[in-house]
C-alpha positions as CSV (number, residue, x, y, z in Angstrom):
1,M,17.2,-7.1,-15.0
2,V,15.3,-4.5,-12.8
3,D,15.2,-1.1,-14.4
4,F,15.2,1.1,-11.3
5,Q,17.2,4.3,-11.4
6,I,17.9,6.7,-8.6
7,L,17.8,10.1,-10.3
8,H,18.5,12.2,-7.2
9,Q,19.7,11.3,-3.7
10,D,18.8,13.7,-0.9
11,S,21.9,15.3,0.6
12,Y,20.5,15.3,4.2
13,S,18.7,11.9,4.5
14,A,18.3,8.6,2.9
15,A,15.4,9.9,0.7
16,R,15.7,9.5,-3.0
17,Y,13.9,10.3,-6.2
18,G,13.8,7.7,-8.9
19,S,12.0,5.7,-11.6
20,L,10.9,2.1,-11.8
21,A,10.2,0.6,-15.3
22,T,7.5,-2.1,-15.6
23,S,5.8,-3.9,-18.4
24,H,3.0,-1.3,-18.4
25,G,5.0,1.8,-18.0
26,T,7.5,3.6,-15.9
27,V,6.6,5.0,-12.4
28,E,8.3,7.9,-10.7
29,T,9.2,7.2,-7.1
30,P,8.4,7.8,-4.2
31,V,5.0,6.7,-5.3
32,F,1.6,5.9,-3.6
33,M,-0.5,3.0,-4.8
34,P,-4.3,3.1,-4.1
35,V,-5.7,-0.2,-3.1
36,G,-8.1,-2.1,-5.4
37,T,-8.5,-5.1,-3.4
38,A,-11.1,-7.0,-5.5
39,G,-10.1,-5.5,-8.8
40,T,-11.4,-2.0,-8.4
41,I,-10.8,1.1,-6.3
42,K,-14.2,1.3,-4.6
43,G,-16.5,3.7,-6.4
44,I,-13.8,5.1,-8.7
45,T,-13.5,4.6,-12.4
46,P,-10.1,4.1,-14.0
47,Q,-10.4,7.4,-15.8
48,Q,-11.2,9.2,-12.6
49,L,-8.3,7.5,-11.0
50,K,-5.9,8.6,-13.6
51,E,-7.2,12.2,-13.2
52,T,-6.1,12.0,-9.5
53,G,-2.5,11.5,-10.7
54,T,-2.3,7.8,-10.0
55,N,0.0,5.7,-12.1
56,I,0.1,2.4,-10.3
57,I,-2.4,0.5,-8.2
58,L,-2.6,-2.6,-6.0
59,A,-4.9,-5.6,-6.1
60,N,-5.1,-8.6,-3.8
61,T,-4.4,-12.3,-4.6
62,Y,-6.5,-13.8,-1.9
63,H,-9.7,-11.9,-2.7
64,L,-9.4,-12.3,-6.5
65,M,-8.7,-16.0,-6.0
66,L,-12.1,-16.3,-4.1
67,R,-14.1,-14.0,-6.4
68,P,-14.2,-14.2,-9.4
69,G,-11.3,-16.7,-9.5
70,V,-8.1,-16.7,-11.5
71,D,-9.7,-18.8,-14.4
72,V,-12.4,-16.1,-14.9
73,V,-9.8,-13.3,-14.9
74,E,-7.7,-15.1,-17.4
75,K,-10.8,-15.8,-19.7
76,L,-11.6,-12.1,-19.5
77,G,-8.2,-11.1,-20.8
78,G,-6.0,-10.9,-17.7
79,L,-6.0,-8.5,-14.7
80,H,-5.2,-5.3,-16.7
81,K,-8.1,-5.8,-19.1
82,F,-10.4,-7.0,-16.2
83,M,-9.7,-3.7,-14.3
84,A,-9.6,-1.6,-17.5
85,W,-6.3,-0.3,-16.2
86,D,-3.4,0.1,-18.8
87,R,-0.9,1.2,-16.2
88,P,1.2,-0.8,-13.7
89,I,-0.4,-3.1,-11.2
90,L,1.1,-4.7,-8.0
91,T,-0.6,-7.8,-6.5
92,D,-0.2,-8.6,-2.8
93,S,0.3,-12.3,-2.2
94,G,-2.4,-12.9,0.3
95,G,0.1,-12.9,3.2
96,Y,-1.6,-10.1,5.0
97,Q,-4.9,-12.1,5.1
98,I,-3.0,-14.7,7.1
99,F,-2.8,-12.1,9.8
100,S,-6.1,-10.2,9.4
101,L,-8.2,-13.4,9.0
102,S,-6.3,-15.4,11.6
103,P,-9.5,-16.7,13.3
104,L,-10.3,-18.3,9.9
105,T,-6.9,-19.8,9.3
106,K,-4.7,-22.8,10.1
107,I,-1.0,-22.1,9.4
108,N,2.0,-24.4,9.2
109,D,5.4,-24.5,7.5
110,D,3.8,-25.7,4.3
111,G,1.2,-22.9,3.9
112,V,-2.1,-21.8,5.3
113,E,-5.7,-23.2,5.2
114,F,-8.4,-20.5,5.0
115,A,-12.1,-20.9,5.8
116,S,-13.3,-18.5,3.1
117,H,-14.8,-15.4,4.7
118,V,-17.4,-15.5,1.9
119,D,-18.9,-19.0,2.3
120,G,-16.6,-21.0,4.6
121,T,-15.1,-23.1,1.8
122,K,-11.6,-24.5,2.8
123,I,-8.9,-23.0,0.7
124,H,-5.2,-23.9,0.8
125,L,-2.7,-21.2,-0.1
126,D,1.1,-21.9,-0.2
127,A,4.0,-20.2,-1.8
128,E,3.6,-22.1,-5.1
129,T,-0.1,-21.4,-5.3
130,A,0.2,-17.8,-4.5
131,T,2.9,-17.4,-7.1
132,S,1.0,-19.3,-9.8
133,I,-2.1,-17.2,-9.3
134,Q,-0.1,-14.0,-9.5
135,N,1.7,-15.2,-12.6
136,R,-1.6,-15.9,-14.3
137,L,-3.2,-12.7,-13.2
138,G,-0.4,-10.8,-15.0
139,A,0.4,-7.9,-12.6
140,D,3.6,-6.0,-13.2
141,I,4.9,-6.5,-9.7
142,I,4.1,-9.6,-7.5
143,M,4.9,-10.4,-3.9
144,C,6.3,-13.4,-2.1
145,L,3.9,-15.1,0.3
146,D,4.9,-14.1,3.9
147,Q,3.7,-14.4,7.4
148,C,2.9,-11.2,9.3
149,A,2.9,-11.7,13.1
150,A,0.5,-9.8,15.3
151,F,1.6,-7.0,17.6
152,P,2.7,-7.5,20.2
153,A,4.3,-10.9,19.6
154,D,6.9,-12.7,21.7
155,V,10.3,-13.6,20.2
156,P,9.5,-17.3,19.5
157,Q,6.4,-16.2,17.5
158,L,8.2,-13.6,15.6
159,K,11.1,-16.0,14.8
160,Q,8.8,-18.6,13.5
161,A,7.1,-16.1,11.2
162,V,10.5,-14.9,9.9
163,E,11.7,-18.4,9.2
164,R,8.6,-19.2,7.4
165,T,8.8,-16.0,5.4
166,I,12.3,-16.8,4.3
167,R,11.4,-20.4,3.3
168,W,8.3,-19.3,1.5
169,A,10.4,-16.6,-0.4
170,K,12.8,-19.2,-1.6
171,R,9.9,-21.4,-2.8
172,T,8.2,-18.4,-4.4
173,K,11.3,-17.6,-6.4
174,E,11.7,-21.2,-7.6
175,A,8.0,-21.2,-8.6
176,H,8.0,-17.8,-10.4
177,T,7.7,-18.3,-14.1
178,N,6.5,-15.0,-15.7
179,T,9.5,-13.1,-16.7
180,N,7.5,-10.0,-17.5
181,Q,6.8,-9.6,-13.7
182,L,9.1,-8.2,-11.1
183,L,9.1,-10.3,-7.9
184,F,9.5,-8.6,-4.5
185,A,10.3,-10.3,-1.2
186,V,8.8,-9.2,2.1
187,V,10.9,-8.5,5.2
188,Q,9.3,-9.5,8.5
189,G,10.4,-9.4,12.2
190,G,8.1,-7.1,14.0
191,I,10.0,-4.3,15.7
192,N,12.8,-6.7,16.8
193,P,16.0,-5.3,15.1
194,E,17.9,-8.7,15.3
195,L,15.1,-10.6,13.5
196,R,14.7,-7.8,11.0
197,T,18.4,-8.0,10.3
198,H,18.3,-11.7,10.0
199,C,15.3,-11.7,7.6
200,T,16.6,-8.9,5.4
201,C,20.0,-10.5,5.0
202,E,18.7,-14.0,4.2
203,L,16.3,-12.5,1.6
204,V,19.0,-10.3,0.0
205,K,21.1,-13.5,-0.4
206,L,18.3,-15.1,-2.4
207,G,18.2,-12.0,-4.7
208,F,14.9,-10.4,-5.7
209,D,13.8,-7.5,-7.9
210,G,12.8,-5.4,-5.0
211,Y,12.0,-5.7,-1.2
212,A,9.0,-4.8,0.8
213,I,8.9,-4.0,4.5
214,G,5.9,-5.9,6.0
215,G,4.4,-6.4,9.4
216,L,4.1,-2.7,10.3
217,S,1.2,-0.4,10.9
218,V,-0.4,-3.2,13.1
219,G,-0.4,-1.3,16.4
220,E,3.3,-0.6,17.1
221,G,3.0,3.3,16.8
222,H,4.7,5.8,14.6
223,D,8.1,6.0,16.3
224,N,8.5,2.2,16.4
225,M,7.5,1.9,12.8
226,I,10.0,4.5,11.6
227,R,12.8,3.2,13.7
228,T,12.2,-0.3,12.2
229,V,11.9,1.1,8.7
230,G,15.2,3.0,9.0
231,H,17.0,0.0,10.4
232,T,15.7,-2.2,7.6
233,T,16.4,0.1,4.7
234,R,20.0,0.5,5.7
235,L,20.3,-3.3,5.1
236,L,18.6,-3.4,1.7
237,P,20.3,-3.0,-1.6
238,S,20.5,0.7,-2.5
239,N,20.0,0.0,-6.2
240,L,16.6,-1.7,-5.8
241,P,13.1,-0.4,-5.0
242,R,11.9,-0.5,-1.4
243,Y,8.2,-0.8,-0.6
244,L,6.6,-0.2,2.8
245,M,3.4,-2.1,2.9
246,G,0.1,-0.7,4.2
247,V,1.4,2.7,5.3
248,G,-0.1,5.2,6.0
249,T,-0.8,8.7,7.2
250,P,0.9,11.7,5.5
251,A,3.3,11.9,8.5
252,D,4.1,8.2,8.2
253,I,4.9,8.5,4.5
254,I,7.1,11.6,4.8
255,A,9.2,10.0,7.6
256,A,9.5,6.7,5.7
257,V,10.6,8.5,2.5
258,K,13.2,10.2,4.7
259,A,14.3,6.7,5.7
260,G,14.7,5.6,2.1
261,V,11.4,4.1,1.1
262,D,10.2,4.3,-2.5
263,M,6.7,2.8,-2.6
264,F,3.6,2.9,-0.5
265,D,0.0,1.6,-0.4
266,C,-2.8,2.2,2.0
267,V,-6.6,2.1,2.2
268,L,-6.8,5.3,4.3
269,P,-7.7,7.8,1.5
270,T,-10.5,5.7,0.2
271,R,-11.8,4.1,3.4
272,N,-11.9,7.4,5.1
273,G,-13.4,9.1,2.1
274,R,-16.3,6.6,2.3
275,N,-16.7,7.6,5.9
276,A,-17.0,11.3,5.3
277,F,-13.4,12.1,6.4
278,A,-11.4,14.3,4.1
279,F,-7.6,15.0,4.2
280,T,-6.5,18.6,3.8
281,E,-3.2,20.5,4.3
282,N,-4.8,22.3,7.2
283,G,-5.9,19.1,9.0
284,P,-8.8,16.6,8.8
285,V,-12.4,17.6,7.7
286,R,-15.3,15.6,8.9
287,L,-18.0,16.2,6.4
288,R,-21.0,15.1,8.4
289,N,-20.3,17.9,11.0
290,S,-23.2,20.4,11.2
291,A,-20.7,23.2,10.7
292,H,-20.8,22.4,7.0
293,T,-24.5,22.6,6.6
294,D,-24.5,25.8,4.5
295,N,-20.8,26.1,3.8
296,P,-20.4,27.1,0.1
297,G,-16.6,26.4,0.0
298,P,-14.9,23.3,-1.2
299,I,-13.2,20.7,1.0
300,E,-9.9,22.5,0.2
301,A,-9.6,25.8,-1.7
302,S,-6.1,24.9,-3.1
303,C,-7.1,21.4,-4.4
304,D,-7.6,20.9,-8.1
305,C,-9.6,17.7,-7.8
306,Y,-13.0,17.2,-9.5
307,C,-14.7,17.3,-6.1
308,C,-13.3,20.6,-5.0
309,K,-13.8,22.3,-8.3
310,N,-17.5,21.5,-8.4
311,F,-19.0,20.7,-5.0
312,S,-19.3,22.6,-1.7
313,R,-19.0,21.2,1.8
314,G,-22.6,21.8,2.3
315,A,-23.6,19.6,-0.7
316,L,-21.2,16.9,0.4
317,R,-22.6,16.9,3.9
318,H,-26.1,16.5,2.4
319,F,-25.0,13.6,0.2
320,F,-23.5,11.7,3.2
321,N,-26.5,12.4,5.5
322,S,-28.9,11.3,2.8
323,G,-27.1,8.2,2.0
324,E,-26.3,9.2,-1.5
325,M,-23.4,7.3,-3.0
326,L,-22.0,10.5,-4.6
327,G,-20.7,11.6,-1.2
328,P,-18.3,8.7,-0.7
329,I,-17.2,8.9,-4.3
330,L,-16.4,12.6,-4.2
331,A,-14.6,12.4,-0.9
332,S,-12.6,9.4,-2.1
333,L,-11.6,11.4,-5.2
334,H,-10.5,14.3,-3.1
335,N,-8.4,12.1,-0.7
336,L,-6.8,10.2,-3.6
337,R,-5.8,13.5,-5.2
338,F,-4.6,14.8,-1.9
339,Y,-2.2,11.8,-1.6
340,Q,-1.0,12.1,-5.1
341,R,-0.4,15.8,-4.7
342,L,1.6,14.9,-1.5
343,M,3.7,12.5,-3.4
344,A,4.3,15.0,-6.3
345,K,5.4,17.5,-3.8
346,I,7.8,15.0,-2.2
347,R,9.3,14.2,-5.6
348,L,9.6,17.9,-6.5
349,T,11.4,18.8,-3.3
350,L,13.7,15.9,-3.8
351,K,14.6,17.0,-7.3
352,R,15.3,20.5,-6.0
353,N,17.2,19.2,-3.0
354,E,14.7,21.0,-0.7
355,F,13.2,17.8,0.8
356,A,14.7,17.9,4.3
357,A,13.5,21.4,5.3
358,W,10.1,20.8,3.7
359,A,9.7,17.5,5.4
360,A,10.5,18.9,8.8
361,E,7.8,21.5,8.5
362,Q,5.2,19.1,7.0
363,S,5.7,16.3,9.6
364,Q,4.6,18.7,12.3
365,K,1.6,19.9,10.3
366,Y,0.4,16.4,9.5
367,K,0.5,15.1,13.1
368,S,-3.2,16.0,13.3
369,F,-4.0,13.0,11.2
370,D,-2.3,10.4,13.6
371,S,-5.5,9.8,15.5
372,I,-7.3,8.4,12.4
373,K,-5.4,5.1,12.8
374,D,-6.8,4.5,16.3
375,G,-9.2,1.6,16.2
376,Q,-8.9,0.9,12.5
377,S,-6.6,-1.0,10.2
378,N,-4.6,1.1,7.7
379,S,-3.1,-1.8,6.0
380,T,-3.8,-3.0,2.5
381,N,-7.0,-4.6,3.5
382,S,-9.7,-4.7,6.1
383,L,-9.8,-8.5,5.4
C-alpha cells in the first residue's frame, strides 16, 4: 500500500501539502528532485546536496544501463550505495530518451532500439527490460516505460504514443517484482485533452502507486502546459502522488502546485549553474557579466547557501572566466538551494493556508525566468 498522506488541502486551489513514505525515508510534498542522470548530481557531493535541503533525487535508467551497467551497480551494492545517497531515489525509465535521442532510435509496439550515443552499440529497451533494470538498481520509486511525442505532433502520432504508453504500462506492472519500490505510470497525450483523458483513465484502471504527467516542457509554452496539467490532475486519484516530469522554472512549479502537482524534477538549477546563470528572488543573475567584476556582494544576500555565505560575485565571475571548476560548483549549489528554499516556502504557505495569495504575487515576480527555456531543454536530461 502507498503511504501518501495529504496533510493540508489549500482552500482556494487544488494545491496540497503532504508526505510520501518510501523505503529510504519520508518526503514532504510538494518536492523538487535534482537530476543525477548518471548516478551523480554533476559537481555536487551527497553531503553538499543534503545541505541544500534536498531529500530525494532522480537517476536515469538508460544512462546507467549504458555506463556502468546494472551488473556493476549491483556488484557495488545497489544504486543507493553507488551514489552514496541514503535518502529516496526515483529512476526514470528511459522513456524520455526515446524522444530526445529520436535520431538514434527505432521504435515499434514492442519497444525501442537505440544506437548508443556513446559508441553506437545497438541496445533494445522494452517495458520488461526497463522494469527489470530498475528493480535491480533498487530505487525507491520507479517509472513505467512510456513514449513522449514531439511537439507539435498530429493526432495520429499522439494517439499511437498514448496507446503504446498504456500497453507498456500494463506490461511494466506485470513485470514489476520488487515490492520495496513504488511504481508510477506516465500519462501522455501532448496538449490534446481528449487523449490526455483517455490515457489517464486507462492507466488509473490498471492501478499504480502514483502517476506522472509526461510529455510537457517540450515547446508547448507555459499556458498550454498548465492547462494540460490542470486537466490531467482533475482525472487522477486524489489520494495518490502526482509527478510533473521535467518541469521547470519557478513560475511553472508554482502554477503546477496550484493545479495539484506534488513532485517535480528538472535540470535547470544545475545546468544553468554550470553556465554561470543564477536564480534569485529578484530575477536572474548572469555571473560572467562585467558588472560583477569587483562586486563584493553574494549572489543573493538573503540566501543561506555555502556559496552566498562565502563567495562574492566578483570571485565567481573570475572563476567562470578563468575556467575554474569551482565556479560551476558554487553556482549549482546556490541554484539547488534556491529551488529547495522555494519548495520549503510553498509547503509553509500551504500549511498556513496562505498559498493562494503568495502564489499570485510570486508568479508575476518569477516571469523573468521564462526566457531561460528558449532554445534549451529543461526536461530530465539533455540526452
